[in-house]
C-alpha positions as CSV (number, residue, x, y, z in Angstrom):
1,M,-32.2,-67.1,28.0
2,S,-29.0,-68.0,26.0
3,S,-25.9,-65.8,25.9
4,G,-26.5,-65.3,22.2
5,G,-30.0,-63.9,22.8
6,T,-28.6,-61.7,25.5
7,R,-26.0,-60.3,23.2
8,T,-28.6,-59.7,20.5
9,G,-30.8,-57.9,23.0
10,H,-27.9,-55.6,24.1
11,R,-27.0,-54.9,20.5
12,A,-30.6,-54.0,19.7
13,R,-30.7,-51.6,22.7
14,R,-27.4,-50.0,21.7
15,Q,-28.8,-49.5,18.2
16,N,-31.9,-47.9,19.6
17,L,-30.0,-45.6,21.9
18,L,-27.7,-44.7,19.0
19,M,-30.8,-44.0,16.8
20,A,-32.3,-41.9,19.6
21,A,-29.0,-39.9,20.0
22,M,-29.1,-39.2,16.3
23,V,-32.7,-38.2,16.2
24,V,-32.9,-36.0,19.4
25,P,-30.8,-33.1,18.0
26,L,-33.0,-33.0,14.9
27,V,-36.1,-33.0,17.0
28,L,-34.7,-30.2,19.2
29,F,-33.7,-28.2,16.2
30,I,-37.1,-28.5,14.7
31,V,-38.9,-27.6,17.9
32,F,-36.8,-24.7,19.1
33,I,-35.6,-23.2,15.7
34,F,-38.7,-23.7,13.7
35,L,-41.9,-24.7,15.6
36,W,-41.5,-22.5,18.6
37,P,-40.7,-19.2,16.7
38,V,-43.6,-19.9,14.3
39,A,-46.0,-20.6,17.1
40,R,-44.8,-17.5,19.0
41,F,-45.3,-15.3,15.9
42,L,-48.8,-16.8,15.2
43,W,-49.8,-16.1,18.9
44,L,-49.4,-12.4,18.2
45,A,-52.6,-12.7,16.1
46,V,-54.6,-12.8,19.4
47,D,-52.0,-11.5,21.9
48,N,-53.1,-8.3,23.7
49,S,-50.8,-8.5,26.7
50,D,-48.9,-5.2,25.8
51,M,-52.1,-3.2,25.9
52,S,-53.7,-4.9,29.0
53,A,-50.4,-4.8,31.0
54,N,-49.6,-1.2,30.3
55,L,-53.1,0.1,31.0
56,S,-53.9,-2.3,33.9
57,R,-54.9,0.5,36.3
58,T,-57.1,2.2,33.7
59,F,-59.0,-0.9,32.8
60,A,-59.5,-1.7,36.5
61,A,-60.8,1.8,37.2
62,I,-63.2,1.8,34.2
63,G,-65.4,-0.8,35.8
64,D,-69.0,-0.4,34.5
65,W,-68.4,3.0,33.0
66,R,-69.1,3.4,29.3
67,P,-68.5,6.3,27.0
68,A,-72.3,6.7,26.6
69,D,-72.5,7.6,30.3
70,G,-70.6,10.8,29.7
71,P,-67.0,12.1,30.0
72,P,-64.5,9.8,31.7
73,P,-64.7,10.1,35.5
74,E,-61.8,11.3,37.6
75,P,-60.7,7.9,38.8
76,V,-60.4,6.6,35.3
77,L,-58.3,9.6,34.1
78,A,-56.1,9.5,37.2
79,A,-55.4,5.8,36.6
80,L,-54.7,6.6,32.9
81,V,-52.1,9.2,33.9
82,E,-50.4,6.8,36.3
83,D,-50.3,4.1,33.6
84,L,-48.9,6.4,31.0
85,A,-46.2,7.8,33.4
86,E,-45.1,4.2,34.2
87,A,-45.1,3.2,30.6
88,R,-42.9,6.2,29.8
89,A,-40.5,5.3,32.7
90,N,-40.3,1.7,31.4
91,G,-39.8,2.8,27.8
92,R,-43.1,1.2,26.7
93,D,-45.0,4.4,25.8
94,G,-44.0,4.0,22.1
95,I,-45.4,0.5,21.9
96,L,-48.6,1.5,23.7
97,A,-49.0,4.5,21.4
98,Q,-48.6,2.3,18.3
99,L,-51.2,-0.2,19.6
100,V,-53.7,2.5,20.4
101,N,-53.1,4.1,17.0
102,Q,-53.8,0.8,15.2
103,R,-57.3,0.8,16.7
104,L,-58.0,4.5,16.2
105,V,-55.8,6.3,13.7
106,G,-54.4,9.6,14.7
107,T,-54.0,8.9,18.4
108,R,-50.3,8.0,18.5
109,Y,-49.0,11.5,19.3
110,L,-51.8,11.9,21.8
111,V,-50.6,8.9,23.8
112,I,-46.9,9.9,23.5
113,K,-47.4,13.6,24.5
114,T,-49.7,12.6,27.4
115,A,-47.2,10.0,28.6
116,K,-44.4,12.6,28.5
117,A,-46.4,15.2,30.3
118,A,-47.5,12.6,32.9
119,S,-43.9,11.5,33.6
120,E,-43.0,15.2,34.2
121,G,-45.8,15.6,36.7
122,K,-47.7,18.3,34.8
123,F,-51.0,17.0,35.9
124,D,-50.4,17.2,39.7
125,M,-51.3,20.8,40.3
126,R,-55.1,20.4,40.2
127,P,-57.5,17.5,39.8
128,V,-55.8,15.1,37.4
129,G,-58.8,14.6,35.1
130,E,-59.4,18.3,34.7
131,A,-55.7,19.0,34.0
132,L,-55.5,16.1,31.5
133,L,-58.6,17.1,29.5
134,A,-57.5,20.8,29.5
135,A,-54.1,19.9,28.1
136,H,-55.2,17.0,25.8
137,S,-58.9,17.2,24.9
138,G,-58.5,14.1,22.7
139,W,-59.0,11.9,25.8
140,N,-62.6,13.1,25.8
141,N,-63.3,11.2,22.5
142,P,-65.9,8.5,23.1
143,A,-64.6,6.5,20.1
144,L,-61.1,6.3,21.7
145,W,-62.5,5.0,25.0
146,T,-64.7,2.5,23.1
147,E,-61.7,1.0,21.5
148,L,-59.7,1.0,24.7
149,I,-62.5,-0.9,26.5
150,R,-62.6,-3.5,23.8
151,A,-58.9,-3.9,24.1
152,S,-58.9,-4.5,27.9
153,G,-58.5,-8.3,27.7
154,A,-55.3,-10.3,27.5
155,V,-56.4,-11.7,24.2
156,T,-58.2,-10.0,21.3
157,D,-60.0,-10.9,18.1
158,Y,-59.1,-7.4,16.6
159,Y,-56.4,-8.7,14.3
160,L,-58.2,-11.8,13.2
161,L,-61.3,-9.9,12.3
162,G,-59.3,-7.2,10.6
163,S,-57.5,-9.9,8.4
164,L,-61.0,-10.9,7.2
165,D,-62.1,-7.3,6.5
166,L,-64.4,-7.4,9.6
167,Q,-64.6,-5.2,12.6
168,R,-66.6,-4.7,15.8
169,S,-69.7,-2.5,15.5
170,A,-70.7,0.2,18.0
171,N,-72.9,-2.4,19.8
172,G,-70.2,-5.0,19.9
173,G,-71.4,-7.1,16.9
174,I,-69.3,-8.1,13.9
175,E,-69.7,-6.2,10.6
176,R,-67.9,-5.7,7.4
177,V,-65.4,-2.8,7.1
178,P,-66.2,0.0,4.6
179,A,-65.7,-1.0,1.0
180,D,-62.7,1.3,0.6
181,Q,-60.9,-0.4,3.5
182,A,-61.6,-4.0,2.5
183,V,-58.4,-5.4,0.9
184,F,-57.4,-8.6,2.7
185,L,-60.1,-11.0,1.5
186,D,-59.5,-10.0,-2.1
187,A,-55.8,-10.4,-1.6
188,L,-56.4,-13.9,0.0
189,L,-58.6,-15.1,-2.8
190,R,-56.2,-13.6,-5.4
191,T,-53.3,-15.5,-3.7
192,V,-55.2,-18.8,-3.8
193,W,-56.3,-18.3,-7.4
194,I,-52.8,-17.4,-8.6
195,S,-51.3,-20.4,-6.8
196,I,-53.9,-22.7,-8.3
197,V,-53.3,-21.4,-11.9
198,V,-49.5,-21.6,-11.5
199,T,-49.8,-25.2,-10.2
200,V,-52.0,-26.2,-13.1
201,I,-49.7,-24.6,-15.7
202,C,-46.7,-26.3,-14.1
203,A,-48.4,-29.7,-14.2
204,V,-49.5,-29.3,-17.9
205,L,-46.0,-28.3,-18.9
206,A,-44.1,-30.7,-16.7
207,I,-45.8,-33.9,-17.8
208,P,-44.6,-33.9,-21.4
209,L,-41.2,-32.5,-20.3
210,A,-40.7,-35.2,-17.7
211,Q,-41.8,-37.9,-20.2
212,A,-39.3,-36.6,-22.7
213,I,-36.5,-36.8,-20.0
214,V,-37.5,-40.4,-19.1
215,S,-37.9,-41.6,-22.7
216,A,-34.8,-40.0,-24.1
217,P,-31.5,-41.9,-24.6
218,P,-29.3,-41.7,-21.5
219,S,-27.0,-38.9,-22.9
220,W,-30.0,-36.7,-23.9
221,S,-31.8,-37.5,-20.7
222,R,-28.9,-36.3,-18.6
223,L,-28.7,-33.1,-20.7
224,L,-32.4,-32.4,-20.4
225,F,-32.3,-33.1,-16.7
226,A,-29.4,-30.7,-16.2
227,L,-31.2,-28.0,-18.2
228,V,-34.2,-28.4,-15.8
229,L,-32.0,-28.2,-12.7
230,F,-30.0,-25.2,-14.0
231,P,-32.6,-22.6,-12.9
232,L,-32.5,-23.9,-9.4
233,W,-28.8,-23.0,-9.2
234,T,-29.6,-19.4,-10.0
235,S,-30.7,-16.9,-7.4
236,L,-34.5,-16.3,-7.3
237,L,-33.9,-12.6,-7.3
238,V,-31.7,-12.8,-10.4
239,R,-34.3,-14.9,-12.3
240,T,-37.0,-12.4,-11.4
241,V,-35.0,-9.4,-12.5
242,I,-34.2,-11.1,-15.8
243,W,-37.9,-11.3,-16.5
244,I,-38.2,-7.5,-15.9
245,I,-35.5,-6.9,-18.5
246,V,-36.9,-9.4,-21.0
247,L,-40.6,-8.3,-20.8
248,Q,-40.2,-4.5,-20.5
249,K,-41.3,-2.3,-23.4
250,N,-37.9,-1.9,-24.9
251,G,-36.9,-5.5,-24.1
252,P,-36.1,-8.3,-26.5
253,V,-39.7,-9.8,-26.6
254,N,-41.3,-6.5,-27.6
255,A,-38.5,-5.7,-30.0
256,A,-39.0,-9.1,-31.8
257,L,-42.8,-8.6,-31.9
258,V,-42.5,-5.1,-33.4
259,F,-39.7,-6.2,-35.8
260,T,-41.8,-9.1,-37.2
261,G,-44.8,-6.8,-37.6
262,L,-47.0,-8.8,-35.2
263,V,-47.8,-5.7,-33.2
264,P,-47.6,-2.0,-34.3
265,E,-46.1,-0.8,-31.0
266,P,-44.6,-2.4,-27.8
267,L,-47.1,-4.2,-25.5
268,T,-47.3,-3.8,-21.8
269,L,-46.0,-7.2,-20.7
270,I,-44.4,-6.4,-17.4
271,Y,-46.2,-5.6,-14.1
272,T,-49.2,-7.6,-15.3
273,R,-50.8,-10.9,-14.3
274,F,-49.4,-12.4,-17.4
275,S,-45.8,-11.5,-16.4
276,L,-46.5,-12.8,-12.9
277,Y,-47.6,-16.2,-14.3
278,I,-44.6,-16.5,-16.5
279,A,-42.1,-15.7,-13.8
280,M,-43.7,-17.9,-11.2
281,V,-44.0,-20.9,-13.6
282,Q,-40.4,-20.5,-14.7
283,V,-39.3,-20.6,-11.1
284,L,-41.5,-23.5,-9.9
285,L,-41.6,-25.7,-13.0
286,P,-38.4,-27.6,-12.1
287,L,-40.0,-28.7,-8.8
288,M,-42.9,-30.3,-10.6
289,V,-40.6,-31.9,-13.2
290,L,-38.4,-33.5,-10.5
291,S,-41.5,-35.0,-8.8
292,L,-42.7,-36.5,-12.0
293,V,-39.4,-37.8,-13.2
294,S,-38.9,-39.7,-10.0
295,V,-42.2,-41.5,-10.5
296,M,-42.0,-42.0,-14.2
297,R,-38.7,-43.8,-14.0
298,R,-40.4,-46.5,-12.0
299,V,-43.2,-47.0,-14.5
300,P,-42.3,-49.8,-17.1
301,T,-42.6,-48.7,-20.7
302,S,-44.1,-52.1,-21.5
303,Y,-47.4,-51.0,-20.0
304,M,-48.0,-48.4,-22.7
305,K,-46.7,-50.7,-25.4
306,A,-49.1,-53.4,-24.3
307,A,-52.1,-51.1,-24.3
308,L,-51.2,-49.8,-27.8
309,S,-50.6,-53.3,-29.1
310,L,-54.1,-54.2,-28.0
311,G,-55.6,-51.5,-30.3
312,A,-56.2,-48.6,-27.8
313,P,-55.7,-45.1,-29.2
314,W,-52.6,-43.4,-27.8
315,I,-54.6,-40.8,-25.8
316,T,-56.8,-43.5,-24.4
317,A,-53.8,-45.7,-23.5
318,W,-52.1,-42.8,-21.8
319,R,-55.2,-41.8,-19.9
320,R,-56.2,-45.3,-18.7
321,V,-52.7,-46.7,-18.2
322,Q,-50.0,-44.0,-17.8
323,L,-51.9,-41.3,-16.0
324,P,-53.0,-43.4,-13.0
325,L,-49.5,-44.6,-12.5
326,I,-47.9,-41.2,-12.5
327,M,-50.7,-39.6,-10.5
328,P,-48.8,-39.8,-7.2
329,G,-46.0,-37.7,-8.8
330,I,-48.5,-35.2,-10.1
331,L,-50.1,-34.8,-6.7
332,A,-46.7,-34.5,-4.9
333,G,-45.5,-32.0,-7.4
334,A,-48.7,-30.0,-7.3
335,A,-48.5,-29.9,-3.5
336,I,-45.0,-28.6,-3.5
337,V,-45.7,-26.0,-6.2
338,F,-48.9,-24.8,-4.6
339,V,-47.2,-24.4,-1.2
340,F,-44.3,-22.4,-2.6
341,A,-46.6,-20.3,-4.8
342,L,-48.9,-19.5,-1.8
343,G,-46.1,-17.9,0.1
344,Y,-44.3,-16.2,-2.7
345,Y,-43.1,-12.6,-2.0
346,I,-40.2,-11.5,-4.3
347,T,-41.6,-12.4,-7.6
348,P,-45.1,-10.9,-7.2
349,T,-43.6,-7.8,-5.7
350,L,-41.2,-7.2,-8.5
351,V,-43.0,-8.3,-11.7
352,G,-46.7,-8.2,-10.6
353,G,-48.9,-5.1,-11.0
354,P,-50.6,-3.3,-8.1
355,G,-53.6,-5.5,-8.4
356,D,-51.5,-8.7,-8.4
357,Q,-49.9,-8.4,-5.0
358,M,-50.3,-11.6,-2.9
359,I,-51.0,-11.9,0.8
360,S,-47.2,-12.4,1.5
361,S,-46.6,-8.8,0.4
362,Y,-49.0,-7.5,3.0
363,I,-47.4,-9.7,5.7
364,A,-44.0,-8.3,4.8
365,F,-45.4,-4.7,4.8
366,Y,-47.0,-5.1,8.3
367,T,-44.0,-6.9,9.6
368,N,-41.2,-4.6,8.4
369,T,-42.8,-1.2,7.6
370,T,-45.7,-0.5,10.0
371,L,-44.6,-3.0,12.6
372,N,-48.2,-4.2,13.0
373,W,-47.1,-7.7,13.9
374,G,-50.5,-8.7,15.2
375,L,-52.1,-8.1,11.8
376,A,-49.2,-9.8,10.0
377,A,-49.6,-12.8,12.3
378,A,-53.4,-12.9,11.6
379,L,-52.7,-12.9,7.8
380,S,-50.1,-15.7,8.4
381,V,-52.8,-17.7,10.3
382,Q,-54.9,-17.5,7.1
383,L,-52.1,-18.9,5.0
384,L,-51.6,-21.6,7.5
385,L,-55.2,-22.6,7.4
386,I,-55.1,-22.7,3.6
387,L,-52.1,-24.9,3.8
388,L,-53.8,-27.3,6.2
389,L,-56.8,-27.4,3.9
390,A,-54.6,-28.1,0.9
391,A,-52.8,-30.8,2.9
392,L,-56.2,-32.4,3.7
393,L,-57.2,-32.3,0.0
394,F,-53.8,-33.7,-1.0
395,W,-54.0,-36.7,1.4
396,T,-57.6,-37.3,0.4
397,A,-56.7,-37.3,-3.3
398,R,-53.7,-39.6,-2.6
399,A,-55.8,-42.0,-0.6
400,L,-58.4,-42.2,-3.5
401,T,-55.6,-42.8,-6.0
402,R,-54.2,-45.6,-3.9
403,R,-57.7,-47.1,-3.5
404,R,-58.4,-47.0,-7.2
405,G,-55.0,-48.6,-7.9
406,A,-55.7,-51.4,-5.4
407,L,-59.1,-52.0,-7.0
408,A,-57.6,-52.1,-10.5
């Protein structure tokens, strides 16, 4: 091998090593700062280690006993007292009480009081089971023990079923929760529907706006492009609050409607689905415009002129010539807008009505308020699955667009 070829090979290896050195920090950042925390949070949707670890003696003592067989036997209650005393000593009784209360509301203080009494040795004077039931009769509740037995494994489907408005029946089957408790499926369908509507509105508004930016003289094009970008430089919270001011009953929109006589009295515009659509479209429209402008700039104007010169009506020429060429930009912009809309939290919370809250509001509520991270993670799993489905549809539509373009 010649010296020139050797030097070329060394240079290529150095370039590859340099490229790897530049890429590795980015990969590590993505894995440890993004992927790992997300995966750890999503794992909480099935994680039951806190319950199984803190009640390990109790679950081992239960064996084949079931609530239908009668009151809890002495070995089970004695193991329960030991587990609660240890949980209290390790500072885990609060977490355990919260987990039990999630499965049977009203049992939190029962667990905490029992753990406190167990740590103080108040059940050592006579048979533990007798002393426990005498002091805290709630432990004789068959429903409580049924829930504890179902939660004895290291993993659980409790949160995933709950996020779908499902629960385990008395015989262990799966059934719908009562109608007055079913909220998550409606919220999920509402989230998907709002995201689709916002995406369609953004696409309809962005196409002529992007075409105007591309077709305008350079000075006007730069001005229009700056006006599109301007909202992106403003805080999302500020833009949302501005809509509250503009659309309220004594705001400028209602004042103009009443002044012109179009309506006899102010309309309820804020805290409605209408106000939610307006606010979300205003926030997300620039993202769709940017995607379309980048594609439209690469489409020669001579194509439309040629179609028109051959006698095609303008709408036919645009549909048969321009639309297929800008379809990649529409798909890319729709994917971006849909993904952002799907996870929106601030705007629906502030300008939407009680019936317009999206699934992100419930995730924030269970994460920050009730600290039910398992249910929050299960709802996040739903959003992730929807995103994966949307990605599949996007790539399918993109592949079909490319195939049609190749055939044409």
